[in-house]
C-alpha positions in Angstrom: 52.3 -33.8 51.3 54.8 -36.6 50.9 54.8 -39.8 53.1 57.9 -40.1 55.2 56.8 -43.0 57.5 55.3 -42.9 60.9 57.5 -41.3 63.5 58.3 -43.0 66.8 56.1 -40.4 68.4 53.0 -42.2 66.9 53.8 -45.4 68.7 54.6 -43.6 71.9 51.3 -41.7 71.7 49.4 -45.0 71.6 51.5 -46.6 74.2 50.6 -43.8 76.6 46.9 -43.7 75.5 46.5 -47.4 76.4 47.6 -46.5 79.9 45.7 -43.2 80.2 42.7 -43.3 77.9 41.1 -40.1 79.1 39.9 -36.9 77.6 42.5 -35.0 79.6 45.3 -37.0 78.1 43.9 -36.6 74.6 43.5 -32.8 74.9 47.1 -32.5 76.1 48.4 -34.6 73.2 46.0 -34.0 70.4 48.6 -32.1 68.4 50.9 -35.1 68.6 48.0 -37.2 67.2 47.5 -34.7 64.4 51.2 -34.5 63.5 52.5 -38.0 64.2 49.5 -40.1 63.4 46.8 -38.4 61.4 49.0 -36.5 59.0 51.2 -39.5 58.0 48.2 -41.7 57.6 46.6 -39.2 55.3 49.8 -38.9 53.2 50.1 -42.7 53.0 46.5 -43.1 51.8 46.9 -40.3 49.3 50.0 -42.0 47.8 48.1 -45.3 47.5 44.9 -43.8 46.1 45.8 -43.7 42.4 46.1 -47.5 42.4 43.6 -48.7 45.1 41.1 -45.9 45.5 40.1 -43.4 48.2 40.6 -44.6 51.8 38.4 -43.8 54.8 40.6 -42.8 57.7 38.6 -43.8 60.8 37.8 -41.4 63.5 39.8 -41.7 66.7 36.7 -41.7 69.0 35.1 -45.0 70.0 31.3 -45.6 69.8 30.6 -46.5 73.4 26.8 -46.4 73.3 26.4 -50.2 73.3 29.8 -51.2 74.9 30.7 -52.1 78.4 34.1 -50.6 77.7 33.6 -46.8 78.0 37.1 -45.7 77.2 36.6 -42.8 74.8 39.5 -43.3 72.3 40.7 -46.0 69.9 44.2 -47.2 70.7 45.1 -47.5 67.0 44.6 -45.6 63.8 43.2 -47.5 60.8 42.4 -46.7 57.2 40.2 -48.7 54.9 39.7 -48.7 51.1 36.3 -50.2 50.3 35.9 -52.4 47.2 32.5 -53.8 48.2 30.2 -53.9 51.3 32.5 -54.3 54.3 35.2 -55.6 51.9 38.5 -54.0 51.0 42.1 -53.2 52.0 43.3 -52.1 55.5 46.3 -50.5 57.1 46.8 -49.6 60.8 49.3 -48.1 63.2 49.1 -49.0 66.9 51.4 -49.6 69.9 52.3 -52.9 68.1 53.6 -51.1 65.1 52.1 -51.2 61.6 49.8 -53.9 60.2 48.3 -54.4 56.7 45.3 -56.5 55.8 42.3 -57.2 53.6 39.2 -59.2 53.4 35.6 -58.7 54.6 34.9 -57.8 58.2 31.1 -58.4 58.3 28.7 -60.5 56.3 25.1 -61.3 57.4 22.1 -62.9 55.9 22.3 -63.1 52.1 25.9 -62.1 51.9 27.0 -64.8 54.3 24.9 -67.3 52.5 26.5 -66.3 49.2 30.0 -66.6 50.7 29.4 -70.1 52.0 27.8 -71.2 48.8 30.9 -70.1 46.9 33.2 -71.8 49.4 31.3 -75.0 49.0 31.4 -74.7 45.2 33.7 -77.2 43.4 35.4 -74.5 41.5 35.2 -71.3 43.5 36.0 -72.9 46.9 39.4 -74.4 45.7 40.2 -71.1 44.1 39.9 -69.4 47.5 41.9 -72.1 49.2 44.7 -71.6 46.7 44.7 -67.8 47.3 44.8 -68.2 51.1 47.6 -70.9 50.9 49.7 -68.6 48.7 49.2 -65.7 51.1 50.1 -67.8 54.1 53.3 -68.8 52.4 54.1 -65.1 52.0 53.8 -64.6 55.8 50.1 -63.5 56.0 47.9 -64.7 58.7 44.3 -65.8 58.1 41.7 -64.8 60.7 38.2 -63.6 61.2 35.1 -64.4 63.3 34.2 -68.1 63.0 31.5 -70.4 64.3 32.6 -73.1 66.7 30.2 -75.6 65.0 29.3 -76.3 61.5 27.0 -73.9 59.8 23.5 -75.1 59.2 23.2 -77.1 56.0 26.8 -78.2 55.8 28.3 -81.4 57.0 31.1 -81.4 59.5 33.2 -83.5 57.2 33.0 -81.1 54.3 36.5 -80.6 52.8 36.4 -76.9 53.4 34.5 -76.9 56.7 37.0 -74.6 58.4 36.4 -71.9 55.7 32.6 -72.5 55.9 32.7 -71.6 59.6 33.9 -68.1 58.9 31.5 -65.2 59.4 34.2 -62.8 58.4 37.5 -63.4 56.7 40.5 -61.2 57.2 44.1 -61.8 56.2 46.8 -59.7 57.8 50.5 -59.0 57.9 52.2 -57.6 61.0 55.1 -55.4 60.0 55.5 -54.5 63.7 58.4 -52.3 64.7 60.6 -52.9 61.7 62.7 -49.7 61.2 61.2 -49.2 57.8 57.9 -48.1 59.3 59.6 -44.8 60.2 60.7 -44.2 56.6 59.2 -43.5 53.2 59.9 -47.1 52.3 56.8 -48.2 54.3 54.7 -47.0 51.3 56.3 -49.6 49.1 55.7 -52.4 51.6 52.0 -51.5 52.1 51.6 -51.3 48.3 53.3 -54.7 47.9 51.0 -56.3 50.6 47.9 -54.8 49.1 48.8 -56.1 45.7 49.4 -59.6 47.1 46.0 -59.3 48.8 44.2 -58.2 45.6 43.2 -61.8 44.5 41.5 -62.3 47.9 39.6 -59.0 47.7 38.6 -59.8 44.1 37.3 -63.3 45.0 35.2 -61.9 47.9 33.9 -59.0 45.7 32.9 -61.5 43.0 31.5 -64.4 45.0 30.3 -63.0 48.4 27.5 -61.0 46.9 23.9 -62.4 46.5 23.0 -63.2 42.9 20.3 -60.9 41.5 17.8 -62.8 39.5 16.7 -61.2 36.3 
C-alpha cells in the first residue's frame, strides 16, 4: 500500500471527535478512522521502516483507569519507532495537522540519573547542547517535563541547569496544515525530520542508560 498523504477527512474526523468524544460518534465514523487515519499512518510507517525500524501505531482508545478525564478516545493518532526504552522517533496526525518529533518521554530512577550525569559531563553535555541548538535553528522546538527547581545534587548556577531540570526531553516540529500533508510528499518531510533528529536519539540511546559494571 503506497502512502498518499493524510486526507482532509482525517483532520475533520478529529475536529469532530474533540467535540463529541463518545462511543456513539466513534461507531458511526469508525470506517472514516480506518480509511482516513489508520490506513495512511500504516502506509507511512511501512515506507519509513526500512530506514528507521518498525513503528508501533498507538491504539485509539484512552486508558481512563487512573484519569479524571473519562473521554474514551484519543484525539490524535500517533506512531512511535523505539530505539531504546521510551526513546525514539514519533509522528502524529491530529486536529492541528501533522507533527514529527523524537527524544525520550519518560526516565525514572537510574535512567534519569544517567541522563543528568551525561548532561553535567564536560564533553557529553556540550554535545547535547550543540545538537539541540542545531535543531532549534532548523525550526524544531525543545520541550518535555521539567522540574521547577534544581535537581538534587546540582547547583542552580550550573551552566546546563535548564537541561538538568528535564525529566523527559522531546523535540518536535509542527508541520500543521501545510498542503503537503495531504500528498505523498509528506513522506519525504517526515523522513527529513527524523534524519535531522537522529543525533538526538543517538545521544540519548548512548548516554541516558545506566552503566553496567562488569
